[in-house]
Wavefront OBJ file of the C-alpha trace (Angstrom):
o trace
v -10.466 83.771 286.417
v -11.663 80.651 288.779
v -15.119 80.408 287.039
v -13.057 79.809 283.865
v -10.831 77.350 285.428
v -14.147 75.344 287.089
v -15.649 75.310 283.543
v -12.583 74.257 281.687
v -12.071 71.402 284.297
v -16.167 70.298 283.957
v -15.538 70.089 280.173
v -12.678 67.824 280.179
v -14.402 65.428 282.626
v -17.526 65.474 279.832
v -15.290 64.876 277.211
v -13.484 62.596 278.788
v -16.518 60.700 279.989
v -17.303 60.479 276.234
v -14.101 59.035 275.103
v -14.525 56.106 277.772
v -17.477 54.902 275.869
v -16.423 54.876 272.525
v -15.345 51.369 271.257
v -14.783 52.595 267.343
v -14.593 55.895 265.643
v -13.408 55.962 262.147
v -14.171 58.904 259.852
v -12.772 58.717 256.021
v -12.260 61.829 253.734
v -10.883 60.031 250.733
v -13.876 60.451 248.188
v -12.180 61.309 245.023
v -13.753 64.560 243.484
v -16.205 64.336 246.527
v -17.987 61.390 244.503
v -18.915 57.990 246.358
v -18.935 55.693 243.719
v -21.581 52.734 243.230
v -19.267 50.168 243.622
v -17.090 51.698 246.638
v -18.073 49.626 249.582
v -16.665 51.050 252.589
v -15.669 48.660 255.264
v -14.853 48.948 259.208
v -13.536 46.404 261.697
v -13.770 46.568 265.650
v -13.753 43.682 268.442
v -16.546 43.833 271.487
v -14.100 43.071 274.340
v -17.005 43.340 277.019
v -20.072 41.663 277.208
v -23.089 42.182 279.164
v -23.287 45.731 277.803
v -25.310 47.917 275.483
v -24.019 49.407 272.518
v -24.984 51.675 269.790
v -23.814 52.254 266.284
v -24.078 55.761 264.032
v -23.224 56.568 260.802
v -21.529 60.025 260.160
v -22.332 61.579 256.770
v -20.375 64.707 255.934
v -21.643 66.773 252.929
v -21.812 70.199 251.040
v -24.429 72.780 252.217
v -27.451 72.417 250.144
v -27.256 68.989 249.286
v -29.585 68.547 246.308
v -30.795 65.130 247.273
v -33.471 65.003 250.182
v -32.146 61.316 251.466
v -29.530 59.031 250.875
v -30.295 55.211 250.931
v -27.587 52.901 252.370
v -27.155 48.988 252.887
v -25.310 48.296 255.934
v -23.781 44.587 256.062
v -22.843 43.423 259.592
v -20.913 40.171 259.929
v -20.930 39.033 263.592
v -18.196 37.272 265.748
v -20.029 33.730 265.080
v -19.952 34.880 261.203
v -23.609 35.456 260.852
v -24.749 38.236 258.748
v -27.011 40.963 259.574
v -28.240 43.392 256.785
v -29.608 46.616 257.603
v -31.385 49.163 255.037
v -30.952 52.632 256.195
v -32.324 55.934 254.765
v -30.317 59.259 255.787
v -33.066 61.973 255.898
v -30.772 64.533 254.655
v -33.440 67.534 254.535
v -36.905 67.674 256.474
v -39.993 68.283 254.423
v -39.518 72.045 254.498
v -35.978 71.072 252.821
v -34.019 72.157 255.774
v -30.785 70.307 256.430
v -31.162 67.929 259.381
v -27.196 67.763 259.870
v -25.197 70.190 262.139
v -23.740 72.702 259.255
v -21.094 75.276 259.924
v -20.469 77.374 256.827
v -20.591 75.048 253.481
v -20.055 71.737 255.539
v -22.933 69.703 257.316
v -22.131 66.596 259.508
v -25.456 64.165 259.757
v -25.245 61.122 262.294
v -27.956 58.348 262.095
v -28.643 55.357 263.992
v -27.578 51.919 262.699
v -28.645 50.347 266.117
v -29.246 51.588 269.819
v -28.800 49.661 272.844
v -27.993 46.592 271.379
v -26.447 43.535 272.913
v -23.295 42.467 271.296
v -21.411 39.420 271.533
v -17.567 39.499 272.634
v -15.607 39.545 269.173
v -14.659 40.480 266.080
v -17.136 42.687 263.924
v -16.801 43.600 260.262
v -19.116 46.539 259.176
v -19.630 46.890 255.205
v -21.532 50.152 254.127
v -22.798 50.768 250.608
v -24.694 53.369 248.865
v -27.608 52.770 247.114
v -28.513 55.807 244.896
v -30.011 55.639 241.899
v -26.997 56.930 239.766
v -23.243 56.102 239.195
v -22.216 57.771 242.209
v -23.405 59.926 244.909
v -21.949 63.616 244.563
v -20.602 66.338 247.120
v -19.479 63.696 249.902
v -16.857 65.249 252.123
v -16.370 62.321 254.531
v -18.331 59.060 255.824
v -17.994 56.790 258.841
v -19.231 55.226 261.658
v -19.044 55.207 265.617
v -19.593 52.327 268.009
v -20.457 53.523 271.779
v -21.121 51.680 274.909
v -24.364 52.515 276.523
v -23.833 52.637 280.428
v -26.786 53.357 282.170
l 1 2 3 4 5 6 7 8 9 10 11 12 13 14 15 16 17 18 19 20 21 22 23 24 25 26 27 28 29 30 31 32 33 34 35 36 37 38 39 40 41 42 43 44 45 46 47 48 49 50 51 52 53 54 55 56 57 58 59 60 61 62 63 64 65 66 67 68 69 70 71 72 73 74 75 76 77 78 79 80 81 82 83 84 85 86 87 88 89 90 91 92 93 94 95 96 97 98 99 100 101 102 103 104 105 106 107 108 109 110 111 112 113 114 115 116 117 118 119 120 121 122 123 124 125 126 127 128 129 130 131 132 133 134 135 136 137 138 139 140 141 142 143 144 145 146 147 148 149 150 151 152 153 154 155
């Protein structure tokens, strides 16, 4: 019984330390008919309050297992506190060369995380991130959710 308590305490400590690094996390499941429309730009706003720290940003793409497209092109537009704009093109690799899903799948639900930037120095202030999908069709099908996570990377 003591071992179970020790393991539980260690897990709580590990989880709480991850939460301390999280600056922003938002995940949305509001895709009508599981479709991400071409005109639907997802916007997220967060604030950096601590300078002299490195930050990471990841996108979280949830989709139906057996996704029919091997990759999903995204455009990430970041409005910095000084109002300058940074644009990044990201190609979410949904499957590998053998067709195996790159995400973490459980049942019919897969979660794929992709890095937008890593160990970046961000100025203190408010950021606005807009993400659009650049799929060739009118909409991207079988989307269960999408979001971003910004974390501080303490060494």
